[in-house]
C-alpha positions in Angstrom: 58.2 31.7 -2.4 54.7 32.6 -4.0 52.3 35.2 -2.9 49.9 32.8 -2.3 52.3 30.7 0.1 53.0 34.2 1.7 49.3 35.0 2.3 47.8 31.7 2.9 50.8 29.5 4.4 49.4 26.1 4.8 46.1 27.2 4.8 46.2 26.6 8.4 44.2 29.7 10.5 45.8 28.0 13.7 49.2 28.8 12.7 48.3 32.9 12.0 48.0 35.4 15.3 44.7 36.8 14.7 44.0 40.0 16.8 41.1 41.8 17.5 42.1 44.4 14.9 42.8 41.8 11.8 40.5 39.3 10.3 41.9 36.1 8.3 40.1 34.8 5.7 40.9 33.1 2.7 39.1 33.5 -0.9 36.6 30.4 0.2 35.7 32.0 3.3 34.8 35.2 1.6 32.6 33.0 -0.9 30.8 31.0 2.0 29.7 34.6 3.5 28.6 35.7 0.2 26.5 32.7 0.1 25.0 33.3 3.4 24.5 36.8 2.9 22.4 36.3 -0.2 20.6 33.4 1.2 22.0 31.0 -1.2 20.7 27.7 -0.8 21.6 26.5 -4.2 22.8 26.7 -7.6 22.4 25.2 -11.5 25.2 23.9 -13.3 25.7 22.8 -16.9 27.6 19.2 -17.1 30.3 20.0 -19.9 31.8 16.3 -19.3 31.4 13.3 -17.3 33.7 10.8 -16.4 34.2 7.9 -13.9 37.8 6.8 -12.6 39.0 3.3 -12.6 37.5 1.3 -10.0 35.4 3.9 -8.5 31.8 4.2 -8.5 31.7 8.1 -7.8 31.4 10.1 -11.0 33.6 13.1 -11.9 31.4 16.1 -13.6 32.9 19.2 -15.3 30.8 21.5 -15.3 30.0 25.4 -15.6 27.8 27.0 -13.1 25.4 29.0 -14.5 23.7 30.4 -11.4 23.9 30.6 -7.9 26.2 28.7 -5.7 27.6 25.3 -5.2 29.3 23.7 -2.3 30.1 20.2 -1.0 27.1 18.6 0.4 24.7 20.0 -1.3 22.1 17.3 -3.1 20.3 17.3 -7.1 18.0 15.1 -8.8 18.4 13.7 -12.3 15.8 10.9 -13.7 14.2 10.6 -10.3 17.4 9.5 -8.5 19.1 11.7 -5.9 22.5 12.9 -6.6 25.1 13.5 -3.7 27.7 16.5 -4.2 30.6 14.6 -2.3 33.4 17.1 -3.7 33.6 20.4 -5.6 37.0 21.1 -7.1 37.5 25.0 -7.9 39.9 28.1 -7.9 38.4 28.9 -4.7 38.3 25.4 -2.8 35.1 23.6 -2.5 32.7 26.1 -3.2 32.1 27.6 -6.8 29.9 30.7 -8.0 27.6 31.8 -10.9 30.3 31.5 -14.1 32.8 29.2 -12.5 34.2 26.3 -14.4 34.4 23.1 -11.3 34.8 19.6 -11.0 32.1 17.9 -9.1 32.6 14.7 -7.6 28.7 13.1 -7.5 27.5 9.6 -5.8 23.8 7.8 -6.9 24.1 8.2 -11.0 25.9 6.7 -13.6 28.3 8.0 -15.9 26.0 7.0 -19.3 22.9 9.2 -17.0 25.0 12.3 -18.3 25.5 13.5 -21.7 26.7 17.1 -22.6 24.6 19.8 -22.0 22.6 18.3 -18.5 21.5 20.7 -16.4 21.7 19.9 -12.6 19.7 22.0 -9.9 21.7 21.6 -6.6 20.3 22.4 -3.2 21.3 22.5 0.0 20.4 19.5 2.7 
């Protein structure tokens, strides 16, 4: 059994007995707290690779977060088209911060709209 399994279990906070003296938080919870505390409204991501999976309309991006934070539900604009973030995959769950390489599932653009080095500026809705 790994330390992660012992610490977070099934990732269900309801399965733990929280007390007034102990708080249960995950790395993703702490990152979202920092986002709220810093007043983060978005971030900038540098696209490394764009691909589209067979039979799906969404585009999957491998990108590096250059500034700020990135989370599901944010939006961006690319060549006058709205880009909606459907999902973010990072080592902390569904959010990422500066310096992290992440996988981002987006809707509203085509794979051909992206080239290596494209910068996207994301904003909270």
